[in-house]
C-alpha positions as a Markdown table, in Angstrom:
| # | Residue | x | y | z |
|---|---|---|---|---|
| 1 | Unk | -12.9 | -22.1 | -64.2 |
| 2 | Unk | -15.8 | -24.2 | -64.2 |
| 3 | Unk | -18.0 | -21.4 | -66.2 |
| 4 | Unk | -16.0 | -21.7 | -69.2 |
| 5 | Unk | -16.1 | -25.4 | -69.2 |
| 6 | Unk | -19.5 | -25.0 | -70.1 |
| 7 | Unk | -20.1 | -28.1 | -72.8 |
| 8 | Unk | -24.0 | -26.9 | -73.3 |
| 9 | Unk | -24.4 | -22.8 | -74.0 |
| 10 | Unk | -23.6 | -21.0 | -76.4 |
| 11 | Unk | -20.0 | -19.2 | -76.3 |
| 12 | Unk | -21.7 | -16.1 | -76.3 |
| 13 | Unk | -22.2 | -16.4 | -73.1 |
| 14 | Unk | -19.7 | -15.9 | -71.2 |
| 15 | Unk | -21.2 | -12.8 | -69.2 |
| 16 | Unk | -24.5 | -15.2 | -67.7 |
| 17 | Unk | -27.7 | -14.2 | -67.8 |
| 18 | Unk | -29.3 | -12.4 | -64.9 |
| 19 | Unk | -31.4 | -13.7 | -62.7 |
| 20 | Unk | -35.0 | -12.0 | -62.1 |
| 21 | Unk | -35.0 | -8.4 | -60.1 |
| 22 | Unk | -37.1 | -7.5 | -57.0 |
| 23 | Unk | -39.1 | -5.1 | -56.3 |
| 24 | Unk | -40.3 | -4.0 | -52.3 |
| 25 | Unk | -41.8 | -1.0 | -51.3 |
| 26 | Unk | -39.9 | 0.9 | -48.5 |
| 27 | Unk | -43.8 | 3.6 | -47.9 |
| 28 | Unk | -45.7 | 0.4 | -47.5 |
| 29 | Unk | -46.8 | -1.2 | -44.6 |
| 30 | Unk | -44.6 | -4.2 | -43.0 |
| 31 | Unk | -45.7 | -7.2 | -44.5 |
| 32 | Unk | -46.9 | -9.9 | -42.3 |
| 33 | Unk | -44.0 | -13.0 | -42.0 |
| 34 | Unk | -45.1 | -15.8 | -44.5 |
| 35 | Unk | -45.9 | -19.7 | -43.5 |
| 36 | Unk | -45.1 | -20.9 | -45.8 |
| 37 | Unk | -43.4 | -21.0 | -49.8 |
| 38 | Unk | -43.8 | -21.9 | -53.1 |
| 39 | Unk | -40.4 | -21.9 | -54.8 |
| 40 | Unk | -39.7 | -21.7 | -58.9 |
| 41 | Unk | -37.3 | -21.4 | -60.5 |
| 42 | Unk | -36.1 | -21.8 | -64.3 |
| 43 | Unk | -32.9 | -23.6 | -65.8 |
| 44 | Unk | -32.4 | -27.0 | -67.8 |
| 45 | Unk | -31.6 | -30.1 | -67.6 |
| 46 | Unk | -30.1 | -32.6 | -69.7 |
| 47 | Unk | -31.7 | -35.9 | -69.9 |
| 48 | Unk | -30.1 | -36.7 | -73.3 |
| 49 | Unk | -27.6 | -34.8 | -75.5 |
| 50 | Unk | -29.7 | -32.0 | -75.4 |
| 51 | Unk | -30.3 | -29.3 | -73.2 |
| 52 | Unk | -34.1 | -29.6 | -72.1 |
| 53 | Unk | -35.7 | -25.6 | -70.7 |
| 54 | Unk | -37.1 | -26.6 | -67.8 |
| 55 | Unk | -39.6 | -25.4 | -64.8 |
| 56 | Unk | -39.4 | -26.5 | -61.3 |
| 57 | Unk | -41.6 | -25.7 | -58.1 |
| 58 | Unk | -41.2 | -27.0 | -55.1 |
| 59 | Unk | -38.7 | -29.0 | -55.9 |
| 60 | Unk | -40.8 | -30.6 | -58.4 |
| 61 | Unk | -40.7 | -30.3 | -62.5 |
| 62 | Unk | -43.4 | -28.4 | -62.7 |
| 63 | Unk | -42.8 | -27.8 | -67.2 |
| 64 | Unk | -40.4 | -28.9 | -69.8 |
| 65 | Unk | -41.1 | -26.3 | -72.2 |
| 66 | Unk | -38.6 | -27.8 | -75.1 |
| 67 | Unk | -38.5 | -31.2 | -76.2 |
| 68 | Unk | -35.0 | -31.7 | -76.8 |
| 69 | Unk | -35.0 | -32.0 | -80.3 |
| 70 | Unk | -32.7 | -28.6 | -79.9 |
| 71 | Unk | -31.4 | -27.0 | -77.5 |
| 72 | Unk | -32.4 | -24.5 | -75.2 |
| 73 | Unk | -32.0 | -22.7 | -71.8 |
| 74 | Unk | -35.1 | -20.8 | -70.0 |
| 75 | Unk | -33.5 | -18.0 | -68.3 |
| 76 | Unk | -36.3 | -16.3 | -66.4 |
| 77 | Unk | -39.1 | -16.7 | -64.8 |
| 78 | Unk | -41.8 | -14.7 | -62.9 |
| 79 | Unk | -45.9 | -15.4 | -61.6 |
| 80 | Unk | -48.6 | -13.0 | -61.5 |
| 81 | Unk | -51.4 | -14.7 | -60.0 |
| 82 | Unk | -51.7 | -18.3 | -61.4 |
| 83 | Unk | -49.8 | -17.3 | -64.6 |
| 84 | Unk | -46.0 | -18.7 | -65.0 |
| 85 | Unk | -43.6 | -17.0 | -67.3 |
| 86 | Unk | -40.6 | -17.6 | -68.3 |
| 87 | Unk | -38.5 | -16.0 | -70.7 |
| 88 | Unk | -35.4 | -17.9 | -72.6 |
| 89 | Unk | -34.0 | -19.0 | -76.1 |
| 90 | Unk | -33.8 | -21.8 | -78.4 |
| 91 | Unk | -31.3 | -23.4 | -80.9 |
| 92 | Unk | -32.8 | -23.4 | -84.3 |
| 93 | Unk | -30.2 | -24.6 | -86.7 |
| 94 | Unk | -27.8 | -22.0 | -87.3 |
| 95 | Unk | -30.0 | -19.4 | -85.1 |
| 96 | Unk | -30.6 | -18.5 | -81.9 |
| 97 | Unk | -34.2 | -17.7 | -81.1 |
| 98 | Unk | -35.9 | -16.3 | -78.2 |
| 99 | Unk | -39.1 | -16.9 | -76.6 |
| 100 | Unk | -41.3 | -16.6 | -74.0 |
| 101 | Unk | -44.1 | -19.5 | -72.9 |
| 102 | Unk | -46.9 | -18.9 | -70.3 |
| 103 | Unk | -48.2 | -22.1 | -68.2 |
| 104 | Unk | -45.8 | -24.4 | -69.9 |
| 105 | Unk | -47.2 | -23.2 | -73.3 |
| 106 | Unk | -44.9 | -21.2 | -76.1 |
| 107 | Unk | -46.8 | -17.0 | -75.8 |
| 108 | Unk | -44.1 | -15.2 | -78.0 |
| 109 | Unk | -41.0 | -16.1 | -79.9 |
| 110 | Unk | -39.7 | -12.8 | -79.9 |
| 111 | Unk | -36.8 | -13.0 | -83.0 |
| 112 | Unk | -36.8 | -13.4 | -86.5 |
| 113 | Unk | -35.1 | -16.0 | -87.0 |
| 114 | Unk | -32.8 | -14.4 | -89.4 |
| 115 | Unk | -31.0 | -13.1 | -86.7 |
| 116 | Unk | -29.1 | -14.3 | -83.0 |
| 117 | Unk | -31.7 | -13.1 | -80.4 |
| 118 | Unk | -31.6 | -13.6 | -76.7 |
| 119 | Unk | -34.1 | -13.3 | -73.4 |
| 120 | Unk | -32.5 | -13.0 | -69.9 |
| 121 | Unk | -35.4 | -11.4 | -67.7 |
| 122 | Unk | -38.8 | -11.1 | -67.5 |
| 123 | Unk | -41.4 | -8.9 | -65.8 |
| 124 | Unk | -45.4 | -9.6 | -65.3 |
| 125 | Unk | -47.1 | -5.3 | -64.1 |
| 126 | Unk | -50.0 | -3.2 | -65.3 |
| 127 | Unk | -51.5 | -6.6 | -67.7 |
| 128 | Unk | -48.6 | -6.6 | -69.3 |
| 129 | Unk | -44.8 | -8.9 | -69.5 |
| 130 | Unk | -41.9 | -7.3 | -70.3 |
| 131 | Unk | -38.8 | -9.3 | -71.5 |
| 132 | Unk | -35.0 | -8.4 | -72.0 |
| 133 | Unk | -32.7 | -9.3 | -73.7 |
| 134 | Unk | -30.4 | -8.2 | -77.3 |
| 135 | Unk | -30.7 | -8.9 | -80.7 |
| 136 | Unk | -28.3 | -9.4 | -83.5 |
| 137 | Unk | -28.2 | -6.0 | -85.9 |
| 138 | Unk | -25.8 | -5.4 | -88.4 |
| 139 | Unk | -23.7 | -8.5 | -87.3 |
| 140 | Unk | -23.7 | -6.1 | -83.7 |
| 141 | Unk | -26.1 | -7.2 | -80.6 |
| 142 | Unk | -28.5 | -4.9 | -79.4 |
| 143 | Unk | -30.0 | -4.8 | -76.2 |
| 144 | Unk | -33.6 | -5.1 | -76.0 |
| 145 | Unk | -36.5 | -4.8 | -74.4 |
| 146 | Unk | -40.1 | -5.9 | -75.0 |
| 147 | Unk | -43.7 | -5.4 | -74.5 |
| 148 | Unk | -46.5 | -8.2 | -74.7 |
| 149 | Unk | -44.1 | -9.4 | -77.8 |
| 150 | Unk | -43.1 | -6.9 | -79.6 |
| 151 | Unk | -40.4 | -4.8 | -79.8 |
| 152 | Unk | -40.5 | -2.1 | -76.9 |
| 153 | Unk | -37.0 | 0.0 | -76.9 |
| 154 | Unk | -33.8 | -1.0 | -78.6 |
| 155 | Unk | -30.7 | 0.2 | -76.5 |
| 156 | Unk | -27.3 | 1.2 | -78.4 |
| 157 | Unk | -24.6 | 3.7 | -80.4 |
| 158 | Unk | -23.2 | 2.8 | -83.5 |
| 159 | Unk | -21.2 | 1.3 | -83.6 |
| 160 | Unk | -21.3 | -1.0 | -80.6 |
| 161 | Unk | -22.6 | -3.8 | -79.0 |
| 162 | Unk | -25.0 | -3.9 | -76.0 |
| 163 | Unk | -27.0 | -6.0 | -74.0 |
| 164 | Unk | -30.0 | -5.9 | -71.6 |
| 165 | Unk | -30.1 | -8.3 | -68.8 |
| 166 | Unk | -32.4 | -7.2 | -66.1 |
| 167 | Unk | -35.8 | -5.1 | -66.1 |
| 168 | Unk | -38.1 | -3.6 | -63.8 |
| 169 | Unk | -41.1 | -1.8 | -64.1 |
| 170 | Unk | -42.7 | 1.2 | -61.8 |
| 171 | Unk | -45.7 | 2.3 | -63.1 |
| 172 | Unk | -45.0 | 3.8 | -66.6 |
| 173 | Unk | -41.1 | 3.6 | -66.1 |
| 174 | Unk | -39.7 | 1.2 | -67.8 |
| 175 | Unk | -36.0 | 0.3 | -66.1 |
| 176 | Unk | -33.3 | -2.4 | -68.2 |
| 177 | Unk | -30.1 | -2.7 | -67.3 |
| 178 | Unk | -26.7 | -4.6 | -68.8 |
| 179 | Unk | -23.6 | -3.4 | -70.7 |
| 180 | Unk | -23.0 | -1.2 | -73.4 |
| 181 | Unk | -19.8 | -1.5 | -75.4 |
| 182 | Unk | -18.6 | 1.0 | -78.2 |
| 183 | Unk | -16.3 | 0.4 | -80.8 |
| 184 | Unk | -13.1 | -0.9 | -79.3 |
| 185 | Unk | -13.5 | 0.8 | -75.5 |
| 186 | Unk | -14.5 | -1.4 | -72.1 |
| 187 | Unk | -17.8 | -2.3 | -71.9 |
| 188 | Unk | -19.8 | -0.1 | -69.3 |
| 189 | Unk | -22.6 | -0.7 | -66.6 |
| 190 | Unk | -24.9 | 0.8 | -68.0 |
| 191 | Unk | -29.5 | 1.4 | -66.7 |
| 192 | Unk | -31.8 | 2.2 | -68.9 |
| 193 | Unk | -34.7 | 4.1 | -68.6 |
| 194 | Unk | -38.0 | 4.4 | -71.2 |
| 195 | Unk | -35.9 | 4.8 | -74.6 |
| 196 | Unk | -32.5 | 5.8 | -73.5 |
| 197 | Unk | -30.0 | 6.0 | -71.0 |
| 198 | Unk | -30.7 | 7.0 | -67.5 |
| 199 | Unk | -27.3 | 5.6 | -65.4 |
| 200 | Unk | -23.6 | 5.1 | -66.8 |
| 201 | Unk | -21.9 | 3.3 | -63.5 |
| 202 | Unk | -18.6 | 3.1 | -64.8 |
| 203 | Unk | -15.8 | 5.1 | -66.1 |
| 204 | Unk | -14.5 | 2.8 | -69.1 |
| 205 | Unk | -11.7 | 2.8 | -67.1 |
| 206 | Unk | -12.0 | -1.3 | -66.8 |
| 207 | Unk | -14.9 | -3.7 | -68.1 |
| 208 | Unk | -18.3 | -3.6 | -66.4 |
| 209 | Unk | -21.6 | -5.0 | -66.7 |
| 210 | Unk | -25.1 | -4.9 | -64.8 |
| 211 | Unk | -26.6 | -8.4 | -64.0 |
| 212 | Unk | -29.3 | -7.5 | -61.8 |
| 213 | Unk | -31.4 | -4.7 | -60.7 |
| 214 | Unk | -33.9 | -4.5 | -57.8 |
| 215 | Unk | -36.2 | -1.3 | -57.4 |
| 216 | Unk | -37.5 | -0.5 | -53.4 |
| 217 | Unk | -39.8 | 2.3 | -53.5 |
| 218 | Unk | -38.2 | 5.0 | -55.8 |
| 219 | Unk | -34.6 | 3.5 | -55.9 |
| 220 | Unk | -32.7 | 1.2 | -58.1 |
| 221 | Unk | -30.2 | -0.7 | -57.0 |
| 222 | Unk | -28.1 | -3.0 | -59.2 |
| 223 | Unk | -25.6 | -6.1 | -59.2 |
| 224 | Unk | -23.0 | -6.8 | -61.3 |
| 225 | Unk | -19.2 | -6.2 | -61.8 |
| 226 | Unk | -16.9 | -3.6 | -62.7 |
| 227 | Unk | -13.3 | -4.8 | -63.0 |
| 228 | Unk | -12.8 | -8.3 | -61.5 |
| 229 | Unk | -14.7 | -7.1 | -58.3 |
| 230 | Unk | -18.4 | -8.2 | -57.7 |
| 231 | Unk | -20.0 | -4.8 | -57.7 |
| 232 | Unk | -24.0 | -2.9 | -56.3 |
| 233 | Unk | -24.8 | -0.2 | -57.0 |
| 234 | Unk | -27.6 | 2.0 | -55.9 |
| 235 | Unk | -29.2 | 4.3 | -58.5 |
| 236 | Unk | -26.1 | 6.0 | -60.2 |
| 237 | Unk | -23.5 | 5.6 | -57.3 |
| 238 | Unk | -21.3 | 2.5 | -55.9 |
| 239 | Unk | -23.1 | 1.6 | -53.3 |
| 240 | Unk | -20.4 | -1.4 | -51.7 |
| 241 | Unk | -17.2 | -3.7 | -53.5 |
| 242 | Unk | -18.2 | -6.9 | -52.5 |
| 243 | Unk | -15.2 | -8.4 | -53.2 |
| 244 | Unk | -11.2 | -7.3 | -53.9 |
| 245 | Unk | -10.5 | -7.7 | -57.1 |
| 246 | Unk | -8.1 | -10.4 | -56.3 |
| 247 | Unk | -10.1 | -13.0 | -57.9 |
| 248 | Unk | -13.0 | -11.7 | -60.5 |
| 249 | Unk | -16.1 | -12.0 | -58.9 |
| 250 | Unk | -19.7 | -11.1 | -60.0 |
| 251 | Unk | -22.9 | -10.6 | -58.6 |
| 252 | Unk | -25.2 | -12.3 | -60.1 |
| 253 | Unk | -28.7 | -10.9 | -58.1 |
| 254 | Unk | -29.8 | -8.4 | -55.4 |
| 255 | Unk | -33.3 | -8.1 | -53.6 |
| 256 | Unk | -34.2 | -5.6 | -51.0 |
| 257 | Unk | -36.0 | -6.8 | -47.9 |
| 258 | Unk | -37.3 | -3.8 | -45.4 |
| 259 | Unk | -33.7 | -2.5 | -45.2 |
| 260 | Unk | -31.8 | -5.2 | -45.3 |
| 261 | Unk | -29.9 | -5.4 | -48.8 |
| 262 | Unk | -29.1 | -9.3 | -50.4 |
| 263 | Unk | -26.6 | -10.0 | -52.8 |
| 264 | Unk | -25.9 | -13.3 | -54.2 |
| 265 | Unk | -23.1 | -13.7 | -56.6 |
| 266 | Unk | -19.5 | -16.0 | -56.4 |
| 267 | Unk | -15.7 | -15.1 | -56.9 |
| 268 | Unk | -12.9 | -17.5 | -58.1 |
| 269 | Unk | -11.2 | -19.5 | -56.2 |
| 270 | Unk | -7.5 | -18.8 | -56.7 |
| 271 | Unk | -6.0 | -22.2 | -55.9 |
| 272 | Unk | -7.7 | -24.7 | -57.4 |
| 273 | Unk | -10.3 | -21.8 | -60.1 |
| 274 | Unk | -13.9 | -22.9 | -58.7 |
| 275 | Unk | -16.2 | -20.1 | -58.3 |
| 276 | Unk | -17.2 | -20.4 | -54.8 |
| 277 | Unk | -20.9 | -19.1 | -54.5 |
| 278 | Unk | -21.7 | -16.3 | -52.1 |
| 279 | Unk | -24.0 | -14.2 | -50.0 |
| 280 | Unk | -23.6 | -10.5 | -48.5 |
| 281 | Unk | -26.3 | -9.1 | -46.4 |
| 282 | Unk | -25.3 | -5.2 | -47.0 |
| 283 | Unk | -22.2 | -5.4 | -48.0 |
| 284 | Unk | -20.6 | -8.1 | -45.6 |
| 285 | Unk | -20.3 | -11.8 | -46.7 |
| 286 | Unk | -23.1 | -13.7 | -44.7 |
| 287 | Unk | -22.4 | -17.2 | -45.5 |
| 288 | Unk | -20.8 | -19.5 | -48.5 |
| 289 | Unk | -22.6 | -22.2 | -50.9 |
| 290 | Unk | -21.4 | -24.8 | -50.6 |
| 291 | Unk | -22.6 | -29.2 | -50.6 |
| 292 | Unk | -19.9 | -29.7 | -48.4 |
| 293 | Unk | -17.6 | -31.8 | -50.5 |
| 294 | Unk | -15.5 | -29.1 | -51.9 |
| 295 | Unk | -16.8 | -28.5 | -55.4 |
| 296 | Unk | -18.5 | -24.7 | -56.3 |
| 297 | Unk | -21.5 | -23.4 | -56.2 |
| 298 | Unk | -23.0 | -20.2 | -58.3 |
| 299 | Unk | -25.8 | -18.1 | -57.3 |
| 300 | Unk | -28.0 | -16.8 | -59.6 |
| 301 | Unk | -31.2 | -15.3 | -58.1 |
| 302 | Unk | -32.2 | -14.6 | -54.5 |
| 303 | Unk | -34.8 | -14.0 | -52.4 |
| 304 | Unk | -35.5 | -13.2 | -49.0 |
| 305 | Unk | -38.4 | -12.3 | -46.1 |
| 306 | Unk | -37.8 | -12.0 | -42.4 |
| 307 | Unk | -34.7 | -14.2 | -41.5 |
| 308 | Unk | -35.7 | -16.4 | -44.4 |
| 309 | Unk | -32.9 | -16.1 | -47.3 |
| 310 | Unk | -33.0 | -18.0 | -50.7 |
| 311 | Unk | -31.0 | -18.8 | -53.7 |
| 312 | Unk | -31.2 | -20.7 | -57.1 |
| 313 | Unk | -27.8 | -21.8 | -59.5 |
| 314 | Unk | -25.5 | -24.5 | -59.4 |
| 315 | Unk | -23.1 | -26.6 | -58.2 |
| 316 | Unk | -20.1 | -27.9 | -59.6 |
| 317 | Unk | -18.7 | -31.1 | -59.7 |
| 318 | Unk | -18.6 | -34.4 | -61.8 |
| 319 | Unk | -21.9 | -33.0 | -63.2 |
| 320 | Unk | -23.4 | -29.6 | -63.2 |
| 321 | Unk | -27.0 | -29.9 | -60.6 |
| 322 | Unk | -28.9 | -26.8 | -60.0 |
| 323 | Unk | -30.3 | -26.3 | -56.9 |
| 324 | Unk | -32.5 | -24.1 | -53.8 |
| 325 | Unk | -30.5 | -23.2 | -51.2 |
| 326 | Unk | -32.1 | -21.9 | -47.8 |
| 327 | Unk | -29.6 | -20.1 | -45.9 |
| 328 | Unk | -26.7 | -22.1 | -47.0 |
| 329 | Unk | -28.9 | -25.7 | -46.4 |
| 330 | Unk | -29.7 | -26.9 | -50.1 |
| 331 | Unk | -33.3 | -27.0 | -49.8 |
| 332 | Unk | -34.0 | -29.1 | -53.1 |
| 333 | Unk | -32.0 | -30.3 | -55.4 |
| 334 | Unk | -33.5 | -30.5 | -58.6 |
| 335 | Unk | -31.6 | -33.0 | -60.3 |
| 336 | Unk | -32.9 | -36.8 | -61.1 |
| 337 | Unk | -28.4 | -37.1 | -61.1 |
| 338 | Unk | -28.4 | -37.8 | -64.9 |
| 339 | Unk | -27.1 | -35.4 | -67.1 |
| 340 | Unk | -26.3 | -31.8 | -66.0 |
| 341 | Unk | -29.1 | -29.3 | -64.9 |
| 342 | Unk | -28.4 | -25.6 | -63.4 |
| 343 | Unk | -31.0 | -22.7 | -62.1 |
| 344 | Unk | -30.7 | -19.4 | -64.3 |
| 345 | Unk | -33.6 | -18.1 | -62.1 |
| 346 | Unk | -36.1 | -18.6 | -59.6 |
| 347 | Unk | -39.0 | -16.8 | -58.6 |
| 348 | Unk | -40.5 | -17.1 | -54.4 |
| 349 | Unk | -44.5 | -16.9 | -53.7 |
| 350 | Unk | -45.2 | -15.9 | -49.6 |
| 351 | Unk | -47.7 | -18.2 | -48.6 |
| 352 | Unk | -50.3 | -17.1 | -45.7 |
| 353 | Unk | -52.6 | -19.6 | -44.0 |
């Protein structure tokens, strides 16, 4: 499976980070149809031997967040007004350090530097910035949410391993989601609210986890996997099992527009062990994501307005290439063709004349 062959990511990230969450308000007025979009994406490029944390806007490089001295990856992007926030992490010596950038400049170093830390999701709300990830505590990872650079919540039970992949905020409530593994049990898919577990979505019979959240009105949608199947939950209940479990699959991103729920993820082709990217609409396959050459693909983020569905991710071939799709057509190829690149997150800003 190509995902396991990456040379540029820490081994720890075999379960990959959550793309940006989305939100909508079912009780609000119907939004006007956009006349265009600004599309931001975050990931990495390898212009030389090291991974460089990178942000693109409308297909062009907007920021390189690091100088290539150390490996670094941008895992989440969100836009608030004219401000672009990015979360990710950098390899510094023997440690991995979580970081947040604002408009291309380092804003917060979230980790201590004495233990590994990871940032996977970022969300701006109420004048504050929330980041979700994990920190290493006593040799094990602990799911963590930071507010404006300081630890707000840490979720774990001892002894346990937990990771927070996504964070969303509604009013004064902070929701995070990911996985929790206690002792030798199998990882559980978990949603936390404020300082404690809100829902445990699985029963521990098979490995599970959440990679993304979407908050729609008062309803929480979570995307991830349960066993080998790509899965979506609505609040604490199973909503869709998107694949049949015959090969490994994950739902990597979820968003809702009006009454339609879109999910992006992948399944592993059992013939060639390629990951094949898929978009589902209300639990049914809408289209696959490919460049037509037979290479695999991996979507990490999704956004939708009316009939416009955007996903961001990676095409696998002789190199890994960061792309943004519009429907199942490639809108932007984010690589210049040298080295590898991947887009782990996307934030779409609708434009109106």
